[in-house]
N, C-alpha and C positions, 0 to 999 in steps of 0.2 A: 320399364324398371319406375318409373314415376308414380305411375299404377299402384304397384304394387306398395311403393310408401305413403301414398294416402290411404291407400284401405288399413295398409300400419295404423294409420296416425288414428282409426276410430278408437284407438284401445289405449288411447291417453288417459291421463286422470279425466275428472267432472266433479264436479262441484253438485250435489242431491238435490241442490235447489234448481239445476238446470236441467233435469232430465223432465221429462215431460208426461207427468202420470198423465193426465186427460186422455193423450195422448200418445199410451205404453205402446201401441200397436207398430202403427208408424215406426216407432223412434227403435224398437226393438229387430223390426224385421231388417230396417239399413244396418244396423249391425252386423244383426248375422246375412247379408251380402255381400257386404265386405268380410265377415270373418272366412265367411263358404270360400271367395277371392283366392286371401291371407292361403287356407288349407288347401287345396287345387295349386297352386304356386311348390309347391315342396316339393320334390323328385322324387320317387318311389325308388324303397334299396336297388341297389342293385344287382340282375342277374334273374335267376327266375323265370316262371311262364305264366303266356297270356291264362287268364282266367277262363276262357273257352274249352283250352284245351289241361284245364287242370282239373287233380279231383282230391277229395278229405282225403285225410292224411289220418284219422278217429275214424272207426265207425264207432264209439260211445260219445254221448251229449256230454259237456263236464268233465271229461274223465280226468281235466289236472289237476294235479290234488297240491300244489305247488309252482310255482312261477318254471321251478327245474323241468315239471314235465309237461310247462308250455313248449309246446317245435314251433319256431320259423318256418311259415309255410311258403311256398316256392310258389302259389299265384299270387301275381302283379294286377292288380285294380284294373279295371279298362281306361283307356287312352285319355287322357284332359281335351278338351276341346283348343282348334288347335290356334286359338287368341291364348291361349295360357301358355305355352310350346315354349314360347322364348322368356315368356314370366319365371319359368325354372334353373334358369342358366344365372339370375341372379344369385340362385345360392349359392354355386361351386361342386366343388364334389364334397363325397363325406370326408368328415371329421376322420381323423384316422385313431383306434381306440384299440388296443389289444384284446383277448379273448377273453381273458378274464373278467377285462372292466368291461366287458359288452358280451355276458353268456347268451342273452336271446337277441342278436345281430340286428338292434335297433339302428340303424339311418341316423345319426346327427347334422346338423349342416349349420352353418354360421353366416351371417351374413351383414356386412357396415350398415347402423343407423344414420338414416340423416339428417337426424333433430339432436344433435351431438350429446344425448342419452346412452346410448351404452349400443352394443351388435344384440343382433336379434338371433337365437338357436333356434333349429328346430328339428324333429326326431320325426322318422316314419317308419313304421312296421305294418308287418301282416305274421298273426299269430295266430294257432289254432291249437286246442285243448279245454276251452273255456269259451260256450258259446253266444250271442246275440244279448240274446235279453237276459242274462246274468250279467254280464258285462254291462250290461245297463243299470240297471240295478245298483249293481257296486257300483259303480256313478253318482250314481244319486243317494246313495249312502253314506257316501265317507264324510262331507261333513254334517251332518244327523247323528250320528255314531259319534264325532267325536266331540257334540255339543252334550252327550250327557253323561260325561265326567268332567270333573269339577277337579282343580286339582292347578298346581303349577302349569307352566304355559306352556302351548304344545304338546298339552296330557291327551291322551286318547286319539294323537294323531293318524296319520293313513302315512302319510307322505313326507310327513315334518314338518306339516305347517297344518291346527289344531282349530275347529270351531270353540269361540269363546261365545258369543249370543248371535241370535240370528235378526239383526233390528226391522226390515223390510219383509214382508211376501208379497208376492200379485200374484195371478194368475192370468195369462192374459188368453184367449177363448182365441182356438187356433193359430196362435202364436207359438207360446211357451209360458217360461213362468224368469220373473223377475226378483231376487233375494239382496238384503245386503247382510251381508257377514264380518265380524266381525272379529276375526284371525290374530295367530298370538305362534309364537315359535322361540322353540328355544336354541341357537346355537349352539356347535360344540367352544372348549376353549372357557377361557375367563371376557369373555364378552354378554352383554347385557340383551335381554330379550328382546325381541322384537314383535311388530305386532303391529298387522294390516287390515285396514277395514278394504272390502274388493262389493264392488257390484256385478253378483251372478247371475247369466244371463242364462238361460238351459232351455231346449227344446229338441224336441223329434220329429220337428214338421219342418226343417228351413233351408233345407237344400232346395234346388232348380230343377230347371233342366241342365243348369251347364252341365251341372254331375252325374247327372244322368248318362251311360256308358253310349260312348261315339261310335257304334258297331254296328254294321249291316252281316244282323247274322240269325238265321230261320231257330237254333237255336235259343235263340236271348231275348227278351223283348224289352223293348226300350224304358225302362223304369225306371223311377228312381229309386237307391235303394235304402235301405234298414239303415237309421245313422241317428246316432245321440250328438249334439254340441255343447260345448260349456265353455262360455266367455268370459273373463274376469278381466273388470277397471279397475282401479284405481278410485277410490267416490272419497269426499269429505262428507261426513254425516253430520248431524250436527247433534245427533245423540250419542257419539261416540267423540271423544278430544281426546285433546294423546293425553295418557297413562302415566301417573310417575314411575320410573323403577325402569319404564318400557322405551324403544327405539322404535321411533315411525317407520318404518318403510313400506316398500310399491313392486307390487308384479305386474306386468299388463298378461294376459297367456289369452291365448283359441285351445282347444281340445277337442278333438271329435274321435268318436268310436263309428266305422262303418263297413258294411255287412258287404264283404264281394262276393257275387249273386252264382254260385259253384252250382247251389239247387234253388229251380225257382223254390219263393219265399211260397209259406199259406197261412190259416191261422192253424194255430193249435192251442187253443183254452185249457182251463184244467177242465174240462167237464171227459171231454174228448181222448187225453192222457191216459182216465184216468180207462177208460178201454185198451191198454196196447198191453198185452199179454209181457211180466214179468220173465225175467233167465230165471231157469232150473236152478242157477248156481246161486252159493248164498250169495248175498249184498256184501256187494265192495267199495271201497273208496270211491268217492264218485261216484257212484248210483244210487244213495242215499233218497227216500222217498220225502219231498219238501212235505213241513206242519203243514200245506193247506191240505195234502192226502189224509193227512187225520183226522181232520173238520169234515170231511162228509164231499162229495162230488161237487154238490157248490159252493163252495167254499171261495174264497178271494184268497190267494198268495202264492207260495213261489211256486213254480215249474214243475214237473218230475222232472229226475234224472233219469236215463233210464237208456233200455240197448235197443236201437232201433237197425235194422236194416242198412247198409251203407250207404249212403247217398240219395238216405228218402228224406232222409228232414233236412231244413234248413239251418237248425241249429248244429250241423253239421260244419257249416260252410266257416271262412277263414274268417277273420276278425282285421279290417286294417285301424291301423293306434295313428294319429297324427296331431302332433304339437308342437305349436308355435309358441316361446315367452319369451320375456325380457324382466329382470328384476332390480332393484335397487333396495338392496339391506339396509341403508341410513346410517349413521354413525358416521367413524370414520374409516372403513371398509376401503383400499385402493379400488377399484373399478376393476383395474388388469388382474386383479388376488379372485373378484368376481369373475367375471369372465373366461380362468383359466379354472378353476372349478367346477363352472356352469355344465360340458360334457358327463364327466364325469355322475353330477349328480342328478339328471335327470333321467339315467340311463339306470345308478342305484332309483332313484325314488320309482322308474315303472317297477322293479325286480319287488319293491313293497309291497306296491296298489297290487299287484294280480298274486303275490303269497297270499296276502289278506283274502282276495274276493273269490280263492281258490279253497279256503281254509273256509269260509262259510257255508253249510250245506242249503242252512234255510237263510237267505236272501228277502226277506222280507218286500213290499209294495211300500211304498214312500209312505200311503193314505192308511197305512193299519195302522199307526202313530202315528197320523196327522196333528190331534190333539195336547198330546204329549210333547212334542216338536214346540205344539204354540207355548206349553208352559216353560219350554226350558231358555224362550225366548226374553222372560222375564227376568230372567235370573241375572245373576251380579257376575261382569268376568273374574275371572279369573285371577289371583292375587299374587303376587311376589314371593310371596310369604313359600315356607316350607309346609305346606299346610297337605291333611291329609289327601287321599283320592276320598271326596263322595257321590257316592253312583245313586243315579238316580232309581227310585225305587219302581216308579211306576213304567222304565225300558227294563229293567231287569226280569219282572215279571212278567213280560212279554216274550221273553225269549231274547231279545235284539245284545249282543256287546255292550260291554258299560266304557270297556278303555283297551286301547292297543298300542303295546308300548313297544319301541323297536329293540327293547331290550330284554322284551316279557313274552313269548309265544304267546299265541292264538288259544284260546279256546273255545269252543260255542258254549252254547248252557243248553241243559236239557229239554229238547223240542214239546218233553208232556210236563213242561209247566214251565208253558210259554204263555198260557193265558186261565185269567183267572174265571171264577162265575158271574152273572151276573147277581149283585146285592138283590136280593128276596123282595117281593112286593109289600106294599101296607096291610095287605089281607092277612099275615103270617100269624102265625098264634103267639107270640112273642111279645109283634109289636102289638097285638092287640089287647094285650095287657098292659105296656107298658103307657098305652095309651086312658086305661082304664084307671090306673096309676095317675096321671098325669090330670084328668078330668078331675079326679076325687078333690086334690090337692086345690086341683087352680078354683076346687065351687068351696074347702074350708080354708083354705090358708090366711094369714095375708100377704099383702099386694109381694113384698121381700121376697118370704119362701117361693111362695108361690113361683114366682121370675126364678128365682136360684136353681129352683129343684125340675124346675119345666128345662133349665137350659143342662143340667146333668142330663135328666133323662135321654135327650136327643144327646148332645154330647157321646153317652154309652153306646146308643143305638149303632152304631156303623161299627164297635165289637162286635155284635152279635151277626152280622153277616161275613167273619172273616172265613177263610179258607182253610185249609189245611196247609196247600203248598205258598200260601202269599209269605213274604216274611212282614213282621211290623217292627215301628222301635221296642228296643224294652223298655219294658215300665218299673217302678217303683217297690215292693210291697206292697205300701199301703192300695195304687191303685188295684191292687188285682184283689184287696182284700174289698174294696167298695164295691166292685165288679160282682162279686160273688152277693155279699151285701143285696146288693139292686138285685140281683135274682130271686133271693129267700126270701122277700120283703114281695116280689110281685107275687109268687106260687102261694106267703099265705093270704095275702088279697084274695087269690081267688078260692080258696079253698076256706074263707072262712066263716063261720055260720052265720044262718041269715041267708047266704044263695049269693045271690045277687045283689045292688046296689039299687033299691024303688027311689028316692027321693032322698032331696037332700033337705035336712033333719032343720031347726030352730038356728040359727045364725048366734043365740042365744047360748048355745051349749059350748061353743068351742072360743073363747075369750084370747084377745091379743098376747097375755100373759101369760100363755099355758104354752104357747108357740115359742114365749124365752125361755120356759124354763128347763132343769136338768134333766137325763134321760130318768132317773130317781124321781120328782115330781112329776114327770109325764103320768110313768105309772102309778104312782098314788092319785093322782086329779082321774086314772081309766079307773077304777079299781071305786072312787069315788059314785062316778058318772054313773059303771054298773051298779051298783047297789041304787040310789036312786031309782031304776027301773027304766032307763032313758033306752033312746034304741042301741041296740048293739052294734051296729054298722059306725057312728058316732064316736066310740071308742075306741076299733080299729082305725077311724082314722089317728087319732089320737096317737094310738099308738106308729102310724105310718112316720105323723108330723115328724114322732120323738126320731124317730129312727134316720129320717131325713133332718135334724140337727145333729144325729151322730155325724153322721154323711157329710157333715156340714163342715164338724168342728176337723172329722180326718180330712178332707180336701182342703180346710184354712192351715192345717201343720200341713198336710204337703203341700199349701202353696207358700210354708213360711220356712219347710227345709230347701225349696228350688229355689228362694230367695237367697236363704243360706247361701247353698250351694254356687249361686249364679253371683254373690258377693264374693265367698271365696272363690271361684275363677278368676272374676274380677283380678283380684288381691294377686292373685299367681301371676297374672296376664302383664300386671302393672308389674312386677316382681323382676317377670322373667324380659320385660320389655325395660325395664332401666339396667339387668345383668347386659343385656343385649345392646344399650347405648353405651353401657358403663365398657363392656368386649370392645366395642366400633371404635370408643375414642383411646381406652386401649392401645389398637390396632393403628389408628390411627397416630398415636402419638410415638409407636413405634417405627413405623411408617416414615413421620415426621424425623426421627432422631435418623436414624438410617437416610432420611436422605440430608442432613444436615451434616452428617459425617460424609457421606457420597459428595457433597458441597464444599467441604474444609478438607478435601483430596482432592480433590479438582482445584481447591485454591491452589493447596499445594507444591502440584503436579506443573503448577501453570506457574508460580511463581520461582520453581528449580529451573523449570524451562524457559523462563527471560534470563532467569543468570546464566543459562549457558547461554544464550541466544547474546546475550552484553558481553560476554567472553570472549564467545567468537566475533564479534567486531573489532572488540578490539584486536583481539588478536592478527585481522583482517587488515587492521589500519596500523603495526602496523609491520606489518609484507608488506603493504604497501608504502607505506614510508622508506624501510629498509630499500625497497626496490625503488621508490624514485632517487634516492640518494646515491643505488649503486649506478643509475642511467647517471645522476649527472657527472656523478665522478669517473667514468668510464666519458660521457661522453667532453670532459675537462680535461681529459688523459689524450682522447684523439685531437682536441683543439691541441691542443701543446707539442703532441706530434708532429701536427699539420706549419707551427708555427715553427720548428726547430727546422723544418725544412724547406720551407720556404728561406732562413736565415741561412744554410748553409748551401743552399744556392742564391741564393744574396753576396752571400761571403766570399764562394768559387768566384765571382763574376767579378764581384769588386777584383783580387786577384787579379782574375786575368786581365782587368782595366789598369793595374799598377804596374803591371809584366810593362804591357804596352808601350804604360809612358814612361817609364825607365827607359825604354829601350829608343823611344823619341827624343830624349833626352840627351839619352846620348849623343845620338845620330849631330841633336845639336851643337849640343858642344861642341863636335870633334870643329864641328866644320862653320861655326863662329871660332875656336879659336886659331885658327889661318889668319884670319887677319886682325890687323890694331883696333881698329874700332867693334868687330867682336868682342875683343877679349875686354877694351872697357867696357861694351855691354853687360858680358857676363860678371865683371865686379860690381857694375851696379847690380844686378838680379841681387845678388850674391850675401850683399849687403841690405837691401831687404827684406831678405829670407829672415838672415838673422837680428834684425830690428823686428821683425815681425813672434817672431820662434820667442823674445825674450818678455815682446808683449804678454801676447798670448799666455806663459807661460806665473807671468806673474798677477795678472788677472787672475788667473787658475787658482795661486796660492791664498789673494787675496780672497777668493770665496770660501776657500774650504777653511782660511780664520774665520772669519764670519762667522760663518757654521758652526764650528768650535764650541764660539764664546757662547752662540745663543743654545745650544745645547745644555751649555754649563750652567749659565743662567736660568733651567728652564728647570736643571735635575736642583738645585739650588734653591727655588721657590715650593 
């Protein structure tokens, strides 16, 4: 398992300054090697048959028109090497997804990460209905397609994340391609848009012998199957700082499609494909001839979707689709929420991609519009405002889809309007007329007029090479009229008397004052010039200069109008911004008032709760005091009862002792009374007892009298 996690560490974020551009081939090969190990550790979907005993379930190439027509193949890839079997156990069992959530039968796995950055998710599936070549081109076209759409964050995306800019691109011969994209996405709900900057490494020749089928069968040659791998690493690029209004996120992923070789692969070029006979029936969906067919047998482009004998075309082979990913959208989204929604999201994204890929009958090669893609690199990133979509005209005229939205169905453009004819060469008749007018103006007009006229003529040249199917930006009426005047003046110059111009007249025949005159003054000077017998060619040039002045005035008026419109738009934008600021301020004040009201309400609740708690505390204390008093009274009562019981027992004991003494005294008196001495002793005892009783009674009486006197004195004081 440590080997797998070490390989996953190769997908960690990196600073672009740490990427060795001079040794990029070594760097990319190392990452592709680690990615190959990661991909081969994902267990295949449960069930299925060995690829040697399987056959294609479709008889037509690219027969699926949507993801619902893509079938889950029963074919399973060749078994991995023995050193990878133990690593596959680390992913555990597939996660349980309902058939509604997972109509494509994709096996989804989850594995805990060892770097405290979240769990890894993987999916693996085998499909039929979309050929390997078209699938590969769709993966290569995914980000370039979204680059062609300018608008809100993530506009034109296929699987949720759309390309804003391509910052870097470098092709490494024999290895693959290195690109850096600035991407964006708008998540549902009241969340800020996210942006991602990713280092994208792609290759179709990165697998090694480890991925070759480890089987010994005469039916199958031990060769590396066709494949296409995409590695995404978060990167910090100096040209992509964090944008205002966006939250910077990051995601790490490895994705690969790989052919399961049921049918031996063979070369299928466009030239050979044209030799196949078509079906006698009408064209069906999924059997559309690619645009390369309409451009001739030597054209470079999409292959033919055609009927083939079953098992004869390698494009009927099942395609294995594997992806491992981990993402952090940034912001305050808890990790458990991200991980809880990841399995369903990656399955839904797979359906989105297949719907988009199947709907594109014409999938151009990435090299067909390489220059246009390079031009998109310099475009500004998406703004967060609700701007309208600005479709790139060049990509639309090439027949590529300009935008795909999750809520807008895909509609392919007509292939017949895909390409426009190249502009005519400099030898065309209209170009020669323009050059003749230009040479005359240069020879006779002042430098300021000549330079202006030259720029004007050159700026109008592209309008002469327009094709009927090419869309142009709408122009104002003044622009149309100047175009007509330009054409008329050129025709007049060619049909003027005297034929072609043989040589320049004297420089004295044209003064700078004539170039600054009004159109009426120019015509008068022309008449005077002709009456003096000078060459009529010079008069014609004055006429052309007058027309040039008219055009200059029209252009100045047009420029002033454009400036006025620009000022008006600036004022409108400023007004909108002020209204927006006012609206935001009002909303902020409303939210602040709501927050204050909520705060006051919470304070009131807290105060009421405090009062209730204080009242409860007082009641509790009172109850405790009452309880203590009751316990004290009960304790005193019990003590009194115990004391009474003790006194009762003592009283009984004293009574018993007194009775015993009386009996003894009686017996003693009886015995002493029988003798004279005894009687004398008894009389002495009785006398002594009488004196003691009187003395004690007198002392008690005296003490009582003194106590009474003291109480009387105290009451008087």
